Phi, psi and omega in degrees: 000318180298322179297321179294318179294317179297317179297315179299314181295320180292322176294319178297319178297316178299316179297316179298318179296316179299314178295321179296315180292319181292327179287330176294320184285344181252007182295325177223098182291135180270122178268083185301319183301314180292316180301310182299319179297314181294318181292317178298321178299315179295318180297314183284341170292321176299316178301314180298316179298316178303314184289348171265007184060035181251083182296321179298319176296316177303319183289346178295344176279352179262148177295120183277078186207146178297343180272351177300137181244143174228121179247122179219199183296336180270001179111203182267129175238143181245138171103143179297314183296319178299318179295316177301313180301318179295318177299315181296322180291316184278340182227073188285345182207176184299321180297318179292326181285324181062207178244124184263134174234127176256145171228121178278126180259325183203143176225141175222127173274113182272337178199179181293344182230016179227130179225139182249128184231131170248133181209180179234142176239151171225133179247111184263115179234169182300318187264345182199178182215068180294148178212164179183198184235157177221152171234123181240138170251118180257142175228138177273116182236125181050042174082005181231142179274132179227147170284120177259342178210131182230124173239109183240132178222000000 
C-alpha cells in the first residue's frame, strides 16, 4: 500500500511540476514577429540617417545613457556621449561616412522587451569598402527600441 501511495504522490508531483513550468513559460508570450519588425525598422532608420550624413539622427537609435556599451577595435567604451564623440571623430564628413548597408543575419527575441541581432555592415566609400559584423542588444524602453550594447568588428 505504501508503494502505491509513494508512486501516486511522485506522479502527482511530476504533473504539478509540469503544469507549473508550462504556466511560467506562458505568462508573457513573446511576439517575435512584432519585435523583429520594430527592431528592423529602428535599425534601418539608423542606416538611412547615416546615409544622410546625420550622425545625431543615427545616434537616436542608441540608449542615451552612460551605461550604454560600444565594443569596437579600440576596446570597450561606455556611454552614449562617448559613442557620439567617437563617431564624430572617426567620421568627420560625408566622404568619410560613405554609404552604409546593413544586412540582418540573425535575430532572437530574448524577452518581450529584449532583442539580440547579429548582422553585417558594409561601408561604401570612394577609396575603400570596409565591412564587418555586429552584434546588437536592443531593449524596448518607454515604448521605443534602443541599442543598449553594440559590438562591431
